[in-house]
Each structure stands twice: as C-alpha cells, then as structure tokens.
C-alpha positions as CSV (number, residue, x, y, z in Angstrom):
1,M,3.4,-15.2,5.3
2,Q,0.0,-14.1,5.7
3,L,-1.5,-15.1,9.0
4,K,-4.8,-16.9,9.4
5,S,-6.0,-16.7,12.3
6,F,-5.1,-16.8,15.8
7,E,-5.7,-17.8,18.8
8,I,-4.8,-15.9,22.9
9,Q,-5.1,-17.8,26.1
10,N,-4.7,-16.9,29.2
11,F,-3.5,-12.8,28.2
12,R,-4.3,-10.2,30.5
13,S,-8.2,-9.9,30.4
14,I,-8.7,-13.0,28.1
15,K,-9.1,-16.2,28.9
16,Y,-9.1,-17.6,25.1
17,V,-10.2,-16.2,22.2
18,K,-10.0,-17.4,18.2
19,C,-9.8,-14.8,15.3
20,Y,-10.2,-15.5,11.6
21,V,-8.5,-12.6,10.3
22,S,-9.2,-11.2,6.6
23,P,-6.5,-10.9,4.1
24,K,-5.6,-7.5,4.3
25,I,-7.1,-5.4,7.3
26,T,-9.1,-7.0,10.1
27,L,-10.9,-4.6,12.2
28,L,-11.8,-5.2,16.1
29,A,-14.7,-3.1,16.9
30,G,-16.0,-2.9,20.3
31,K,-17.0,-0.1,23.1
32,N,-13.8,1.5,25.7
33,E,-12.3,-1.0,28.2
34,S,-13.8,-4.6,26.0
35,G,-10.2,-5.8,25.7
36,K,-9.4,-4.9,22.2
37,T,-5.8,-2.9,23.4
38,N,-5.5,-7.0,25.1
39,I,-5.5,-8.4,21.7
40,L,-3.3,-6.0,19.9
41,L,-0.8,-6.4,22.9
42,A,-0.9,-10.6,22.3
43,L,0.0,-9.9,18.9
44,Q,2.4,-7.8,19.5
45,R,4.0,-10.5,21.6
46,L,5.0,-12.5,18.6
47,R,7.9,-10.3,18.3
48,T,8.2,-9.0,21.5
49,K,8.8,-10.4,25.3
50,F,5.9,-10.9,27.5
51,T,5.7,-9.4,30.9
52,D,4.8,-9.7,34.0
53,D,1.7,-7.8,33.3
54,D,0.7,-10.2,31.1
55,I,0.1,-13.3,33.2
56,P,-3.4,-13.0,34.7
57,R,-2.8,-12.9,38.9
58,T,-6.0,-15.4,38.9
59,S,-5.3,-17.8,36.7
60,N,-4.4,-21.3,37.4
61,K,-1.1,-23.1,36.6
62,D,-3.1,-25.3,34.0
63,D,-4.2,-22.2,31.8
64,K,-1.1,-22.3,30.0
65,T,-0.3,-18.2,28.7
66,F,0.0,-18.5,24.9
67,V,-0.1,-16.5,21.8
68,E,-0.6,-19.0,17.9
69,C,-0.4,-17.5,14.7
70,N,-2.0,-19.9,11.9
71,F,0.1,-18.8,8.8
72,V,0.0,-19.5,5.0
73,I,3.5,-20.0,3.9
74,S,3.8,-18.9,-0.5
75,K,5.3,-21.4,-3.0
76,K,8.1,-18.6,-3.0
77,E,8.8,-18.9,0.9
78,I,8.5,-22.6,0.7
79,E,11.4,-22.9,-1.8
80,S,13.3,-20.1,0.0
81,V,13.3,-22.2,3.1
82,L,14.2,-25.6,1.7
83,G,17.3,-23.8,-0.8
84,N,18.5,-23.3,3.1
85,I,18.5,-26.4,4.7
86,D,20.3,-29.6,4.1
87,V,16.9,-31.4,3.4
88,S,16.3,-34.0,0.7
89,I,12.5,-33.8,0.0
90,D,10.0,-33.3,-2.9
91,Y,7.4,-30.6,-1.4
92,E,5.1,-30.0,-4.3
93,H,2.4,-27.7,-2.5
94,D,1.8,-24.2,-3.6
95,S,1.6,-22.8,-0.4
96,A,1.7,-24.0,2.9
97,E,-0.1,-24.0,6.8
98,L,2.8,-23.3,9.7
99,I,1.5,-23.1,13.2
100,V,3.7,-20.8,15.2
101,K,3.3,-20.2,19.0
102,T,5.2,-17.9,21.3
103,T,4.9,-18.4,25.5
104,P,6.2,-16.4,28.4
105,K,9.2,-19.4,28.5
106,V,9.9,-20.1,24.9
107,D,10.0,-17.9,21.9
108,Y,9.1,-20.0,19.3
109,Q,7.0,-23.4,18.7
110,F,6.2,-24.4,15.4
111,S,3.8,-27.3,13.9
112,G,1.8,-27.1,11.1
113,N,1.7,-29.3,7.6
114,F,4.5,-28.0,6.8
115,Y,6.8,-28.0,9.7
116,N,5.8,-31.7,10.2
117,E,6.8,-32.7,7.0
118,L,10.3,-31.3,7.3
119,K,10.8,-32.4,10.6
120,N,10.0,-36.2,10.6
121,T,12.6,-35.8,7.4
122,I,15.5,-34.4,9.7
123,E,14.2,-37.2,12.9
124,E,13.9,-40.0,10.7
125,P,17.3,-40.7,9.8
126,A,18.3,-40.1,13.6
127,R,15.1,-42.5,14.8
128,D,18.2,-45.8,15.5
129,A,20.6,-43.4,16.9
130,I,18.0,-41.9,19.3
131,N,16.8,-45.5,20.2
132,D,19.5,-47.4,20.7
133,F,20.9,-43.9,22.9
134,N,18.2,-44.1,25.2
135,N,18.6,-47.9,25.7
136,L,21.9,-47.6,26.5
137,I,20.6,-44.7,29.0
138,Q,17.8,-46.6,30.6
139,E,20.7,-49.7,31.3
140,M,23.3,-47.2,33.4
141,K,21.0,-46.0,34.8
142,D,19.4,-49.4,35.9
143,Q,23.0,-50.4,36.4
144,S,24.0,-47.0,39.0
145,E,20.5,-47.5,41.0
146,K,22.4,-48.2,44.1
147,H,24.8,-45.6,43.6
148,G,22.9,-43.3,43.7
149,G,22.0,-43.1,40.0
150,I,22.9,-41.3,37.5
151,K,21.6,-37.4,35.5
152,L,21.5,-38.7,31.8
153,E,17.9,-37.7,30.0
154,A,16.3,-39.3,27.1
155,V,15.8,-37.5,23.8
156,T,13.1,-37.3,22.8
157,S,12.9,-34.5,20.4
158,L,16.0,-33.1,18.1
159,E,14.2,-29.6,19.1
160,S,15.3,-30.1,23.0
161,N,18.7,-29.1,24.6
162,T,19.0,-32.9,25.8
163,V,21.4,-33.3,23.6
164,E,23.9,-30.8,24.6
165,T,22.6,-31.5,28.2
166,N,23.6,-35.1,27.9
167,S,27.1,-33.9,26.7
168,S,28.4,-32.2,29.0
169,Q,27.1,-34.9,31.5
170,L,29.0,-37.9,29.9
171,S,32.4,-35.9,30.2
172,A,31.4,-34.9,33.8
173,M,31.1,-39.0,34.3
174,Q,34.0,-39.7,32.0
175,Q,36.4,-37.5,34.5
176,Q,35.0,-39.1,37.3
177,L,35.3,-42.2,36.3
178,T,39.0,-41.9,35.6
179,Q,39.5,-40.5,39.1
180,N,37.7,-43.2,40.4
181,P,37.3,-46.6,38.6
182,A,34.9,-48.1,41.2
183,M,32.1,-45.5,41.2
184,W,28.6,-47.0,40.0
185,G,29.7,-50.1,41.6
186,G,32.1,-51.1,38.4
187,S,28.9,-51.4,36.4
188,I,29.4,-48.4,34.2
189,T,32.6,-49.1,32.0
190,M,34.8,-45.8,30.3
191,D,33.7,-47.9,26.5
192,K,29.6,-47.7,27.7
193,I,30.1,-43.9,28.1
194,T,32.6,-43.4,25.1
195,S,29.4,-45.6,22.8
196,T,26.8,-43.4,24.2
197,K,28.7,-40.0,23.3
198,S,29.2,-41.3,19.8
199,L,25.5,-42.1,19.5
200,L,25.2,-38.0,20.7
201,T,27.9,-37.5,17.9
202,Q,25.7,-38.9,15.4
203,L,22.8,-36.8,16.5
204,N,24.3,-34.1,16.9
205,S,24.3,-33.5,13.1
206,H,20.5,-34.0,12.7
207,V,20.8,-31.6,16.0
208,T,22.3,-29.0,13.5
209,K,20.0,-29.6,10.8
210,M,16.5,-28.5,13.5
211,A,18.2,-25.2,14.7
212,N,19.5,-24.4,10.8
213,L,15.1,-25.2,10.2
214,H,14.5,-23.3,12.7
215,L,16.4,-20.4,11.9
216,Q,15.0,-20.5,8.4
217,L,11.1,-20.1,10.0
218,E,11.8,-17.5,12.5
219,E,13.4,-14.9,9.4
220,L,9.6,-16.0,7.7
221,I,7.5,-14.5,10.8
222,P,6.3,-11.3,9.6
223,G,7.8,-7.8,11.6
224,V,5.4,-6.3,14.0
225,V,4.7,-2.7,14.3
226,Y,2.7,-2.0,17.1
227,F,0.8,2.2,17.3
228,D,-0.6,2.8,20.7
229,S,-0.4,6.5,20.5
230,F,1.2,9.2,19.1
231,E,2.2,11.7,21.7
232,D,5.4,12.9,20.3
233,K,5.2,15.9,18.5
234,L,7.3,17.1,16.0
235,P,9.6,19.7,16.8
236,P,10.4,22.7,15.4
237,E,14.3,22.2,15.5
238,M,16.6,19.8,16.4
239,D,20.4,19.9,16.2
240,L,21.5,18.0,13.3
241,I,23.8,15.3,15.5
242,D,21.2,14.2,17.4
243,A,18.9,13.8,14.4
244,I,21.6,11.5,12.8
245,K,22.2,9.7,16.5
246,A,18.3,8.9,16.5
247,Q,17.7,7.7,12.9
248,S,20.8,5.1,14.0
249,N,18.9,4.2,16.9
250,T,16.0,1.7,15.2
251,S,14.7,0.1,19.1
252,E,13.4,3.3,20.0
253,Y,10.8,5.3,18.0
254,N,11.0,8.8,16.8
255,I,9.2,10.7,14.7
256,V,12.1,13.2,13.4
257,S,13.3,9.2,11.9
258,D,10.4,8.8,10.4
259,F,10.2,12.1,8.9
260,V,13.3,11.7,7.2
261,K,13.1,8.7,6.2
262,L,9.7,9.8,4.4
263,S,11.1,13.0,2.5
264,G,14.2,10.8,1.9
265,L,16.4,13.6,3.0
266,D,20.0,12.3,3.6
267,L,21.4,13.6,6.3
268,E,25.1,13.3,6.2
269,S,24.4,15.4,3.2
270,L,23.9,18.4,5.2
271,K,27.6,18.3,6.5
272,N,28.4,19.0,3.0
273,P,30.1,23.1,3.2
274,D,28.5,23.6,0.0
275,R,25.0,25.9,1.2
276,Q,23.7,25.2,-2.1
277,H,23.8,21.9,-1.5
278,R,22.3,21.4,1.2
279,A,19.5,23.7,0.1
280,Q,19.0,21.5,-2.7
281,A,18.8,18.5,-0.2
282,T,16.4,20.5,1.5
283,N,14.0,21.4,-0.8
284,K,13.7,18.2,-2.5
285,A,12.4,16.5,1.3
286,T,10.1,19.7,1.8
287,R,8.8,18.6,-1.9
288,I,8.7,14.9,-1.6
289,S,7.1,15.2,1.9
290,S,4.4,17.7,1.4
291,E,3.4,15.7,-1.8
292,I,3.2,12.6,0.4
293,F,1.1,14.7,3.2
294,G,-0.9,16.1,0.4
295,K,-2.3,13.2,-0.6
296,Y,-3.7,11.7,2.3
297,W,-4.4,14.9,3.8
298,K,-7.5,16.0,2.0
299,Q,-8.7,18.8,4.2
300,D,-7.3,22.1,3.9
301,P,-3.7,22.0,1.8
302,I,-0.8,22.6,3.3
303,D,3.5,21.9,3.1
304,I,5.7,20.5,5.1
305,E,9.1,22.3,5.3
306,I,12.2,21.2,5.9
307,S,15.4,23.4,6.3
308,Y,18.6,23.4,7.8
309,D,20.2,26.0,9.6
310,E,23.3,24.9,11.1
311,P,23.4,23.2,13.5
312,K,19.5,23.0,13.4
313,L,17.4,20.9,11.3
314,T,14.1,22.9,11.3
315,F,10.4,21.7,10.2
316,F,7.8,24.3,9.7
317,V,3.6,23.7,8.2
318,K,2.6,26.1,6.1
319,D,-1.0,26.5,4.8
320,R,-0.6,26.4,1.2
321,G,-0.5,29.9,-0.7
322,D,0.5,31.3,2.5
323,D,4.0,32.6,3.6
324,Y,3.8,32.5,7.4
325,P,5.4,29.5,8.6
326,F,3.4,27.6,11.5
327,K,5.5,25.4,14.8
328,P,4.2,21.6,14.0
329,E,2.7,21.8,17.8
330,Q,0.8,25.2,16.7
331,R,-1.5,23.0,14.7
332,S,-4.5,21.3,15.7
333,K,-3.5,17.8,17.3
334,G,-5.8,16.1,14.8
335,M,-3.2,17.8,12.3
336,Q,-0.1,16.6,14.5
337,W,-1.8,12.9,15.1
338,F,-2.0,12.8,11.1
339,M,1.5,14.1,10.3
340,C,2.8,11.8,13.2
341,F,0.8,8.8,12.1
342,L,1.2,9.3,8.2
343,A,5.2,9.4,8.4
344,R,5.6,6.0,11.0
345,L,3.2,3.9,8.5
346,K,4.8,4.8,5.6
347,A,8.3,4.4,7.1
348,T,7.0,1.4,8.5
349,G,4.6,0.2,5.5
350,S,7.6,0.7,2.9
351,E,8.6,-2.5,3.6
352,E,7.0,-5.7,3.1
353,N,5.6,-8.5,5.2
354,N,4.7,-6.6,8.3
355,L,1.9,-7.3,10.4
356,I,0.8,-3.5,11.8
357,L,-0.9,-3.0,14.5
358,I,-3.0,-0.4,15.0
359,D,-5.0,0.9,18.5
360,E,-7.8,3.6,18.0
361,P,-6.5,5.3,15.2
362,G,-7.7,9.4,14.4
363,L,-9.0,10.0,17.5
364,Y,-8.6,13.4,17.2
365,L,-9.6,13.4,13.7
366,H,-13.1,14.3,12.3
367,A,-15.3,12.2,9.7
368,Q,-13.7,12.5,6.2
369,A,-10.1,12.7,7.9
370,Q,-11.0,9.1,9.8
371,Q,-12.0,7.9,6.3
372,D,-8.9,9.7,4.8
373,V,-6.6,7.1,7.5
374,L,-9.0,4.4,5.5
375,D,-7.4,4.8,2.6
376,L,-4.3,5.1,3.7
377,L,-4.3,1.8,5.5
378,E,-6.0,-0.2,2.0
379,E,-2.5,1.4,-0.1
380,I,-0.2,0.1,2.5
381,T,-1.7,-3.2,2.7
382,G,-0.7,-3.4,-1.2
383,N,3.2,-3.7,0.1
384,N,2.0,-7.7,1.4
385,N,1.9,-6.2,4.7
386,Q,-1.4,-7.3,6.9
387,I,-3.3,-4.6,9.4
388,V,-5.4,-5.1,12.3
389,F,-6.5,-1.8,14.5
390,A,-9.1,-1.8,16.8
391,T,-11.6,0.8,17.5
392,H,-15.0,2.0,18.1
393,S,-15.3,5.2,15.5
394,P,-18.4,4.4,12.7
395,Y,-15.6,6.4,10.7
396,L,-12.9,4.0,10.1
397,I,-15.7,1.3,9.5
398,D,-16.3,0.7,5.9
399,T,-19.9,-0.6,5.2
400,S,-18.7,-2.1,1.7
401,K,-16.4,-4.7,3.8
402,L,-18.2,-6.1,6.5
403,N,-17.0,-8.9,6.5
404,R,-13.1,-7.4,8.2
405,I,-14.8,-6.5,11.6
406,R,-14.8,-8.6,14.8
407,L,-16.7,-7.7,17.8
408,V,-14.6,-8.3,20.7
409,I,-16.9,-8.2,24.0
410,K,-16.0,-8.1,27.8
411,N,-18.5,-10.5,29.3
412,K,-19.5,-8.4,32.5
413,S,-20.6,-12.2,34.6
414,K,-16.8,-13.5,34.4
415,K,-15.0,-10.5,33.6
416,I,-13.1,-11.6,30.4
417,T,-12.9,-10.4,26.9
418,E,-14.5,-12.4,24.3
419,L,-14.2,-12.2,20.6
420,E,-17.0,-13.1,18.0
421,N,-15.6,-13.8,14.5
422,Q,-19.2,-12.5,12.8
423,F,-20.4,-8.7,13.4
424,N,-23.9,-10.0,14.0
425,K,-24.0,-12.2,16.9
426,N,-23.8,-11.7,20.5
427,A,-23.1,-8.3,21.1
428,D,-24.7,-5.9,23.2
429,I,-26.0,-2.2,21.7
430,E,-22.7,-0.5,22.5
431,T,-20.7,-2.9,21.0
432,I,-22.7,-2.7,17.5
433,T,-23.1,0.6,17.8
434,P,-20.3,1.6,15.1
435,I,-21.7,-0.9,13.1
436,V,-25.0,0.3,13.0
437,T,-23.6,4.4,13.1
438,A,-21.8,4.0,9.8
439,I,-24.6,1.9,8.3
440,G,-26.9,4.9,9.4
441,L,-24.2,7.6,8.0
442,D,-24.2,5.8,4.8
443,L,-28.1,5.3,4.4
444,S,-28.3,9.1,4.7
445,K,-25.8,10.2,2.2
446,G,-27.3,7.5,-0.2
447,V,-24.0,6.4,-0.7
448,A,-22.2,3.1,-0.6
449,F,-24.3,1.0,1.9
450,A,-27.8,1.8,0.0
451,K,-28.4,2.8,-3.5
452,K,-31.1,4.5,-5.7
453,R,-32.3,0.3,-5.9
454,N,-32.0,-1.9,-3.3
455,I,-31.9,-6.0,-3.0
456,L,-32.8,-7.1,1.0
457,V,-31.7,-10.2,1.9
458,E,-32.2,-12.0,5.2
459,G,-29.4,-13.3,6.6
460,V,-25.5,-12.4,6.3
461,S,-23.9,-15.7,4.4
462,D,-27.0,-15.1,1.8
463,Y,-25.1,-11.7,1.2
464,Y,-21.8,-13.1,1.5
465,Y,-22.5,-15.8,-1.3
466,I,-24.5,-13.5,-3.9
467,V,-21.7,-10.6,-3.5
468,G,-19.1,-13.0,-3.8
469,M,-20.3,-14.9,-7.1
470,K,-21.8,-11.1,-8.5
471,K,-17.7,-10.3,-8.1
472,Y,-16.9,-13.1,-9.7
473,L,-19.0,-13.3,-12.3
474,E,-18.4,-9.5,-13.6
475,K,-14.8,-10.0,-13.1
476,N,-14.1,-13.4,-15.0
477,R,-17.5,-14.2,-17.2
478,N,-18.2,-9.7,-18.1
479,Y,-22.0,-10.3,-16.1
480,K,-23.0,-6.4,-16.3
481,F,-24.9,-5.8,-12.8
482,P,-26.4,-2.9,-12.6
483,E,-24.3,0.2,-11.1
484,D,-28.0,1.6,-9.3
485,I,-28.5,-1.4,-7.4
486,A,-27.3,-2.2,-3.9
487,I,-27.3,-5.4,-2.3
488,I,-27.7,-5.3,1.8
489,P,-27.6,-7.7,4.9
490,C,-30.5,-7.6,7.7
491,V,-28.6,-9.3,9.9
492,G,-31.1,-11.6,10.7
493,E,-35.3,-12.2,10.1
494,S,-36.6,-9.7,12.9
495,K,-34.6,-6.8,11.1
496,T,-35.7,-7.2,7.9
497,S,-38.6,-5.1,8.0
498,L,-36.3,-2.5,10.0
499,V,-34.5,-2.2,7.4
500,A,-37.1,-1.7,4.8
501,S,-38.8,1.1,7.1
502,L,-35.3,3.3,7.3
503,L,-35.1,3.1,3.0
504,I,-39.0,4.1,2.7
505,G,-38.1,6.8,5.2
506,Y,-35.1,7.4,3.1
507,G,-37.2,7.6,-0.4
508,L,-35.3,5.0,-1.2
509,D,-36.8,2.0,-3.6
510,Y,-36.7,-1.6,-2.5
511,K,-37.2,-5.4,-2.7
512,I,-36.9,-8.3,-0.4
513,L,-35.3,-12.0,-1.1
514,L,-36.6,-14.4,0.6
515,D,-35.7,-18.4,-0.1
516,K,-38.3,-20.8,1.1
517,K,-36.5,-22.2,3.6
518,G,-37.7,-21.1,7.2
519,T,-38.9,-18.0,6.1
520,R,-42.0,-18.4,7.0
521,H,-41.8,-15.8,9.9
522,T,-40.6,-13.4,8.0
523,H,-43.4,-13.9,5.6
524,E,-46.1,-13.5,8.1
525,K,-44.3,-10.3,9.5
526,L,-43.8,-8.8,6.2
527,E,-47.6,-9.5,4.9
528,E,-48.7,-8.0,8.1
529,E,-46.9,-5.1,7.6
530,G,-48.4,-4.6,4.0
531,L,-45.0,-5.5,2.4
532,T,-46.0,-8.2,0.4
533,D,-45.6,-7.1,-3.4
534,K,-41.7,-6.2,-2.4
535,I,-41.0,-10.0,-1.8
536,L,-39.0,-11.5,-4.3
537,T,-39.1,-15.3,-3.2
538,L,-35.5,-17.7,-4.3
539,G,-36.3,-21.2,-5.2
540,I,-39.2,-23.4,-6.0
541,T,-39.1,-26.1,-2.7
542,S,-39.4,-25.4,0.5
543,S,-35.7,-26.4,1.4
544,E,-34.6,-24.5,-1.4
545,S,-32.1,-21.7,-0.3
546,I,-28.7,-19.5,-1.7
547,E,-26.7,-22.5,-1.0
548,D,-28.6,-24.3,-3.4
549,Q,-28.0,-22.4,-6.3
550,F,-24.7,-23.7,-6.0
551,S,-24.1,-27.5,-7.9
552,T,-23.5,-30.2,-5.7
553,K,-19.8,-30.2,-6.7
554,D,-19.4,-26.5,-5.9
555,K,-21.7,-26.6,-2.5
556,E,-19.9,-29.2,-1.5
557,K,-16.4,-27.2,-1.8
558,Y,-17.4,-23.7,-0.9
559,T,-21.0,-24.0,1.2
560,V,-19.9,-26.9,3.5
561,T,-18.3,-26.1,6.8
562,E,-14.8,-27.0,8.2
563,D,-14.0,-27.5,11.9
564,N,-17.4,-26.8,13.1
565,L,-17.1,-23.0,11.8
566,S,-20.7,-21.9,11.6
567,K,-22.6,-20.7,8.2
568,T,-21.7,-16.9,8.0
569,L,-17.8,-17.8,8.7
570,T,-18.4,-20.3,6.0
571,S,-19.5,-17.5,3.8
572,K,-17.6,-15.0,4.7
573,T,-14.2,-17.1,4.1
574,F,-15.8,-17.7,0.5
575,Y,-16.3,-13.9,-0.1
576,E,-12.7,-13.3,1.0
577,K,-11.6,-15.4,-1.4
578,V,-13.2,-14.1,-4.5
579,E,-12.5,-10.5,-3.0
580,S,-8.7,-11.3,-2.9
581,G,-8.2,-13.0,-5.9
582,E,-7.3,-16.7,-4.5
583,Y,-8.3,-19.2,-6.8
584,V,-12.3,-20.2,-7.4
585,D,-13.3,-21.9,-10.1
586,F,-17.6,-23.3,-10.4
587,T,-19.5,-25.9,-12.9
588,E,-21.4,-24.0,-15.5
589,T,-24.3,-25.1,-13.3
590,T,-23.8,-22.5,-10.6
591,V,-22.6,-19.9,-12.8
592,K,-26.0,-20.4,-14.9
593,N,-28.2,-20.0,-11.6
594,F,-26.6,-17.3,-9.9
595,I,-26.3,-15.5,-13.1
596,K,-30.5,-16.3,-13.5
597,L,-30.8,-15.5,-10.0
598,L,-29.2,-11.8,-10.3
599,D,-31.2,-11.3,-13.6
600,D,-34.2,-11.9,-11.5
601,I,-33.5,-9.9,-8.6
602,T,-32.4,-7.1,-11.0
603,K,-35.7,-6.8,-13.1
C-alpha cells in the first residue's frame, strides 16, 4: 500500500494536522521544538501502542486522540485480499482507497471505498437476521422490565463484539430459566431464548468473514521503522553466543545484528571447527560490508573489517591502504552515526512495503555527507518503501524536489503544532530558513537550482505545471528542453525582483515569465527597477494564466481543486503524478500549447 495522506488529532503538542504525503519521500521542515518529532511518533503508533504521554493533559473529553492514514491499495493487493476471504464480489478497479484509523482504545478501524464495499457485501445477507434478532431482544426487554430487565444488546455491526457478548448472556439466561421457570414473570420462555441463540448462530458465520477481512487488511498495513537516535556504537568485539542471541531478538534494536545482516554473515557458520571455513566467511563479510559502505560514504575510502577470534566476533575500521585498524569508537561521531544509520536502514529497507520514519538524520555529518544520506534514502524507496523524515538542515533539502517539503510550525499563542502542506506559506523566517539556505547554496554553486540561463515564474503552482509538462513532453513526445535553462519559482510576486537581484549578483542570465492575470503590481515593480526588458508575457487576454494552457478537458481533469485543496497543492499533486510515472494523458491542444510556451521562453 502507498500512503497518500494522514491526519493526527489530539496527540502530544498536536491539536489537529493533515498532511498530504509524497509518493517516495516527504520532508518535515521546521525549527527546533516545532513538533516534527511528535508527527513521527504519531505515525509510529500505526504499529505500536499509544502511551500515557501521547494524550495531552489539557485535552477535552470530546477531543478524541487518533491517527488516521489514507492508503492507496494496488490491484495486486486487491486480488490478494479477495482471494483470501469467502466473499463473492467483482471488484474491477485497478486501485482503491483504504483508510486506517488507530486510537488508544482500538488498534485498527477501517473505512474507505474498498472496505465499505466489502463490508456491505458481507453484511447484506445478514441484515434480515440482524433485524429479527434486534426485534426479538427488544420484545424480551419490554416484557422483562417489571422484573429487572435483561442485558442483551442490539447488534449494530458485525465488527463489534456484541454477538459474542449476547451469546454468553443468552447461555446464562437459559441456565437461570432452568433453575427458575417463573423468572421474568414467565414472559420469556426457553423457546424465545433458543430462537434468539439460533439467530446468533446465523450471524456468527458473517462475523467470522468480517474478522477474516480485518485480518487480511491488517496484513497489508506497511511496517513502520522509526529512527530516533543512534546512541549505540558498533562495539570492537562481541561474544559470538551473545551476537547470535541478539540476532534472534527482533524486538530490540541491535547494531551488531544490523551489521551482520548487512554483510550477509552467517553467525552459525562460525561454529565450524575448520578455521579456513571461518576465515572464508568473515573475509566475504568484510568485502560485502566495505563495498556497501563505500558506495554511500564518499569521503575518504575506508574498509570495515569483520573477523572471528574464538569466542569473539570483532569489528575494526581501516582507512583504505592503511594497515592500522581503528576501533569504531575511535572514529568521528559523524562516521559512527553513518555506519549505524546505513546498517539499520539497509537491514530494514531491504524488505518491501515499509513506512520509514527518521528524526533529524545526519546531525553529526558535514554538508557533503548529508547529501550522501539523500542518495541512500532515494535508493531505499525503490523497494516500495516510503520515507518521512524531519530536519532543519538545508543540506537534506533537494531543491529540485521542493514539492516534498511540508512546513511544521509551532503556534506560539496556542502552544500547538501546525502543519502547512505548502512550503511557501504561513511560516516565520526561522522555519523556512533551511529552504532559503538550500536555495542560496545551490545559487552559489551554480548547479541544480540556478543555471546559465533561468526562467523565473511568479508562483509555485506555475512552476509545478510548467515543469510537470516539461517532464511529460521530454518522456513521451521526445521534446528537447535546453539543459542550460533552469525554471525557478519565486514564491509570490513580492519575491520576483529579489530572486532576480540574486541572479544578477551571480552573473546569471534570466527572464521573468508573467501571465496577464493579476500581475499588474509585479509589472509595475519590475518596471520601476528597470527590468522591463526581462519580462516575458504569457497569453493574450487579461484573464489568461498557466492553467489556461490546458485544454478545457485537461483543465477540468488536472487543475480543478478537489476537497477545497489549494491551487498550489493541486498543482503539486499534478507534478507528483507525472514524476512518479502515474498514468497521465493530454489532448493535442494541451500538448501544442505547452510546446509553444516552452519554445517561447527558451528563445
């Protein structure tokens, strides 16, 4: 399953947030104490129990604590569920929505179109029996009111435990009636109780189907792997028996187990009395772990040496070409962190369908090493894993993928955490500093964000639509866009001249693309600053905008907002569909309009 969005309510510092998730990596950017960690902890509750600390002391009884995740199920997963439940249904969709909600009292509650259709299919044959049962127990309750009443409950859903509860109560009533036939004034007979139990027996088969459906859906929920800190260090040695025990204890984080798994070392093979056999196993593990580490640690090349000197398993780190071995603890904190992080992530990320949560990765690493972390995260997502990580470091922000950023903001007056799905909105300077810094870094290097020639667009939505269509045309229509041109969003009209000034300062050529819709103030400001000759005007009429480059059919399909989503979020969703390879198709009118637009801005 792929996580599409999540909602968190009444969890620690969070009153309520809703976050739309990117298909691969979502970045929670914000300053310290903004609540980034609490969002990660809430997502972790998808697979762990809530704690007393999770529920705010100031919460009202009506403010229910919950975490709700909206997933998209693939056709393969749909077929897996349908193949394992005894339900006759033709479900022809290639994907489906499944909403999973977890609370302190209930592990999983399901909803969404896929679940609701299956639930209705299971419950429909049981509706008559449910109605008959509820009518019968209501009659029995009415008849017994003068004699203390009975405790039977109406069945409202096959998901509840009322069937089992009623069954136990009816058995107790049979025993009571046997001992005292006049109980309840003789109005409730053994025949009525028997008839009621018979109806419960009919319902029980449907309850079993519903329970099986829940079981199948629970198995689809992604595993959740949470990285909070890496205080553990790889020890220089460990007793082999202890290492084997640690490896079998999957409930605890253990760095030695992760390194063993990373290197492919079979610990049981080290019990072999043949020293040559043991040396062969550890030499192979040394080579594999060194190759994997070297692929991602792009600083000075090193080797991780794993050996076995009975009864100890030993670990050393050596600079390549140097014979002197170091204990892991003798290397820098940055290297120690990266070794632990890589081992843990590769050990877990080799499996599919995980939601990987990472809190402030790479704090001990310098700029280049932090960018190496991004490369590692990109690779891990290839195994159908999604990653959500929190950071305030500019080096962990890929400026070519700003659509991944979600801003986490601490509302000082209300003392609660808020989340903004648009990186350009409602944030103070401290919160957006990592983004601004990241952009500045790329500008100073002249790569990724700015190039030899640059096209400034006024808004983020303009950026997403233009770059999204550029990617589509390059992939599907063999369109060639000049490699020396970058398209840069200015995050609102007030920032256009500021970004232009930065480009001038770095000696970079640029043009400013404006549409005629609502840009009078921007035109006037640029004219005042003598930048009129840099303006490219889109469209002929005063109402024309980037969205008007789409045909009427495509505009309705890709640019109209749903569920009151903002214009920026809708355009970002469009861009992510194109980037992830999701099926998109356009009319020839749209294709021609965007080819002309791209040709015009590159002249």
